N, C-alpha and C positions, 0 to 999 in steps of 0.2 A: 503493500498501502505505500501511496506518497506522500509524504511529511505536510502538512499544513505549511501553506507559505503567511510568517508573521515580520514584524519589525525585526531589522539585526541592525544593530547600533553599533553593532563590533565592525561590520562591511563596508569600508569607505572606498571611494577609487584612490588611488594614488595621488594621482593630482586632480584640479578641475578637467568637468570638460575643457579640449578644445574646439575652436575656432577651423570649421574648414570651409571653406571656398575653392568652388572649380571656375577658372574663368575663360568663356569660348574652348570649350574641350573638343579638340573635335578627334573622331577614330572612323580610320577607317580596318575593311577587311576586304582581300582581294580583290580593291576597285570597289568595293561598294562602301558609303559612308553612313558610316554607324549613327556616327553623334556629327552633328551640322555645329561645331560653337555653342555646347553649351555653357550656362553661367547660370554658378546657384551657392547662395550664402548663405552656412549653420550657425545659430550662435550658438557657443558652450555651454552645452544640454540639455540643447534641442531634442525635441523626436521628430524628423523629418520625415513625412512621405515617398516614393516614390511612386506611382500608380500611372498602370497607362494599361495597354492592350497587348498581346504577344507580339515581339516584335520591334518598340517602338523606342527600346534604346534604356532602356532603366537597368537591367542588368550589367549590361554597359559601362553605365555610369559607375555603380557601384565597382567594378573589376579594376575599372579604372584609377579609383579611390584607395582601392588596396594594392595598388600595384603588383596584378594579374594580370595587369594590361599595358602595355607602353601605349601612350597615346600619340596622334598624329602632331596635333597642334596643341597651343594653349596652356593654361599653369591650374597645377592642384596646389593649395596652401594651406597647411596645418598648423592655426597658431604663426602665419604668414612665412613660413617659411615652404620655398618651393616641393614638393618630394617628387617632383615626376622621375627623379631621375636617383632617386633615393628608394633600396629592395625592402621586401614585402617585411622581412622579418626586424627592419628599424624602422619603419613606421606608427606603433605605438598603436595598431590596428586588431580590435575582435574582428573574428567571424562567422556568422553563424549561415549554412547552407539550406537546403532544402531536403537534401538526405544526408543523413546522421553522418556516416564518415566514420564510425568510433572505430577504435582497433578492435577488433576483436577478443585476441587473447590477454586484450588486459581487464581489468574489473573497471566500478564504474572510475571508484577514488583512484584507482593507477591515468586510465584517462584522463583527467580533472590534472590529476597532477603534473603531468607529461608537457605541458609548456615550462612550467616551472623546470624539469627538471635540462630541460635544453638549456634554460640562460641559469642555470647553473646556481640554484637557488640552494642555500646549506640545506638540509635533508629535515632537519624540527623546522623549519618557517614552512616547507614544504606542503607539510605533512599540517600546518595547520592549517594554512590560505585554503587548501585542497577541502581542509573538513570544512570553511567555513564557508568556504562556497558553492558545494555538494545541500549543507544547511541553509543555503541562501535560497536552492530552487525548490528545496522539498524532498530531497533523497537522499539525507543521514542516512536511514535508516535503508536506504540500498543501497551504499559504497560497496559491498565487496560482491556486489550481481556483477554480473559478464553481458554485453551486448545484448545478447538472443533468447536473456533473462528477461529482459526490459520491455515495456510494451515499446507500442512507437510514441506517446509521448512525453517517456520516462527517457529514450534515448535522447528526446532533443532537449530535455533538460541537462541531461548529461554536457552535450553539441551547447549548450548557455551557457553551462557552467567551465566549460575548458576554454570559451573564451576570454567569458568573467574574471578569470582566477588570473593572469597580469596584471590585470588593472590597467585596461586599457581607456585613452581616451578616447578614441573613436570606439565604436561598436556599430557592422554592418551585420544588416540579417536579409538573407537574398527570401525568401518566400520560406521564410523555416516551418509556417504551418500548413505549410498547401497538403501536404499526404496526410494529414491527422483525419479523424473522422470530427465531427461537426463539433459534439460537445467539448471536446477534450483541446480541439482551437479555438473554444471559444476560452476555455477556462486557460492555457497557457498564454493565448492572445492578452488575457488583462496581465498576469501574470507578470508576461515582459516589460509593461508598461508600467510596474510597480515596483520593479527590479528596477529599469532605468531612469529612475524620477529618483529614488533612495539613491543610485550609487552615483546620478549628474554625471553622466557617461553622452555625451552627444552621439546622436542614431543616425541612421538611415537606413531608412526599410522599405526593402522593394516586393509589392506584392503587385496581383493585376486582380482583389478582390477589396471593391471599392467602401464595403464596410467596415473589410479591414480599417483600410486606412484612413475611416473618417473616425473609428471608435477611437485610437488611441495614438493619434499624432498631434503636435501642437500645428504643423502645418503641413496641407500636402500640397509635391508638385506634379500635377499632370501632362504626362510627357505622350510626343505623337511627333511617328517620322523623324524621330534623331534628335527632338528638342522639347523645352517646355513648356508647354503653352499657356498656362498658366500657374499661379502659388501664390496657397493666402490657407487660414485654417479651412478646415471643413466648414463651418459657417459660409465663408465666402465664398466656397467654389460654391457652395448647394445654394445658397441665398443670392448671391450676381455674377454667374457666370460670364465672362470678358468675351469670350466666342460658344461659335453652335456647338464644336466637339463639348466643351466641356460641360454644357447645360445637357448633351442628351449623354453624355459619359457620365458624369456621376451624377447617382440616384436615377429614377423613373420619367418619361416624360411622353406624352401624348404629344405626336408631331398631325396638327390640325392645319390641313390649307387654309391658308391668311392673307391677307395684305397691307403691303405697308409703304405708306407714304407720311413721311416731314417726320421720323422719328417716331410714329402711332402703329399699332398694329392691330386692323382692324381682325377678330377673328369670331364665331359664330353670333354675330350681330354685336359684340364689344369691339370698344376700341381700348386699346390696353397700350402701359408704359412700354418701350424697349429698354432688354438689362444690356450691355455687352456693346460689340461690336453692331455697325447698323450698315443695315444691306443694301442693295440697292431698291428707288422708289419700287415695289411693280408686288407680283406674287410671290408668297417665300410659306415656306411653312412653321408655324408659332410651337414652340416646343415649351407645354404645358405642365405643369406637376401635379399629377393625381389631387393631389388634399387642395388644388387650386380649380378643383371643376365642384363641385357641390348637385345633389338632388333638391329639386325644387318642386315646389306647387305650382309653378308657370314656368315656361322657359323652352329652349329649345329641348321637343318631343321626343322619345328614344326605347332601344328595345333594349330589358334584362338579356343581358347575355350568361352570366355566373359571377355566383357572390362569394369570392374565402372568405371566412374566418381568420385573421394575425393574430389573435392573440389581444392586441390593446387596438388594432380597429379590422376591417372589413372592407377589402376593397372589392369592387365590382366591374364587372366588364358590360358596357353596354353600347346596343346600334345602332347610330345616329342616321347613315344614311349604308346607301350597298360598297359603296368604300371607305365608309370610316367606323372607327372601331377604335374606343376608347376608355381609357381604366378610372375610375373615381379612388381615391378611397378618403372613409366616412367613417362616423363613429358604428361601434357594435353594435347599436340600438334600434341603426335604422336596419329591418333585415328583405332588400328586397329578392322576388324570387323570378328564374331566368322566366321568360314571358311576357314579365311586367311592363306592360306600361308608363314611363316617370318621364319626367321633365329634369337637363339639368341647364345649369346655367356656370356661369365663371365667374368667379371672388371680385375678381379685378386686379390681382394682383399683377405687377409689369413681369415680362415675358421675352426671352431670347427666341432667336428667328436664325433661319436657314436658306438657304437661296434654294429654291422649288426648282429641280433639275429632274 
């Protein structure tokens, strides 16, 4: 059984988290551009998530920062020092990957201790720090087990402890939870955030799971085609996306035919303010969040297709016309049934718009 996570006042980073800066970083693979001048600043102790679809370059950013990949241009600064030519083992970085990569012939304790052994830390100090770090991730009672005797979540905790035991000033997490089942993923996600906050380590977390990114990060950088499309707090990205891509990628949106003129979008008979970048006047798609649509006593007629109970809310799909289906998020007390004739209305909140192509 995994030990519960609790406060550990004796565990602390050797130094405060570092400032990390990527300045116009370029990376090519076999003539193909993977990163197109990426710039990113991370404050000491900040938790930043890189979010984006597969192939957008987020893991490449992490690998360049770690030193596992050489950049083709730009600078990477840790506390103001350019580390582009500094080898991996001298960058003071801890790394946790999707694959646990534990040494199968070593116990959990020995796996955690290994990095300190390579740094020639004295045996007494080594054992003390390994024990403290295993305690930090809730695995003290499983220290003598081998990898094959641990669950996936426990193995990933060992991998996290192995990254933390050297007291790095920067922690890199490359989709460390994607191989775990939903319940364990949620638990470990929250524990990683708690530990990171407790230790004050500057952290870059790569994920394609938007819920994961929005739940744990101080700021989220949304990537697309080798560039950062927008960076901001989870609330900023969700409520004020600056581009149609971010509006569509972060959270759920209905794509409704609309018309834009003079910074105003007309959709389903309502004039709404425009968020983010302005499109040329003319036909567009308005990106409307499900919670910004409401069931009403009058308004646009629609037919209920399905309604799902999601715990604290209910999500209902309705057909407005032959080619227009949209989702509504509403209180669980409203329980429309498939086939019901209803009316919908927009709540009037600003929307993003994308070209209608």
